[in-house]
C-alpha angles and dihedrals in degrees: 000000000000090000091055093051091047090050092051090050093048093049092047091054093041092055090045094052093046088052090058093044088052097047103036095063090045085057089053088055094054091041092054089054094046114111104175128081097230091053091044092056092046092054091049090054093046094048095046093050094045096048099038100031101039109007101058093038094053092044090055093045088053091050096044097048092039089053091048090053091052092047091061090067112001096167093059093050101042092050092055116090092208091061091053090052093045093050089051088055089049092055088049089051090050089054090048089051091054091046085057091051089052089052090049090054092045090052091045090055091044088242100123113136098174124098131224092262094059089050091050089059093038087055091063096062097083090048090059093044093050091050090052095049092048091052091047093047099042107031096031092201093187 
């Protein structure tokens, strides 16, 4: 029963974290296109609150409950190739999360040098990572 509760909490935080990682780069797209001061300041507030308020919290929840799940039967997980690949994608996702944080800081200092087209492509990375994780967890190809 503990396993199922940990799994629910892990999935809740995963879904919430991905919501942040899908929406925050979309804000970057709109922010990069913004040309008025009031809009610029509004985007700064939205990005900061989303990243610091929700993003970091949900990332930590994902990692805490994911680690708790693994701790229930570490041998089973760490002998599975799919889990190694999944954890590699999670590390990439953490790096992506921190890249988003760096962009939040650059926008806050009015130092962004990237255009909206860059952020439109940047926004696609978590979609690909999510697809990879889902395939690995559900299909367990190796």
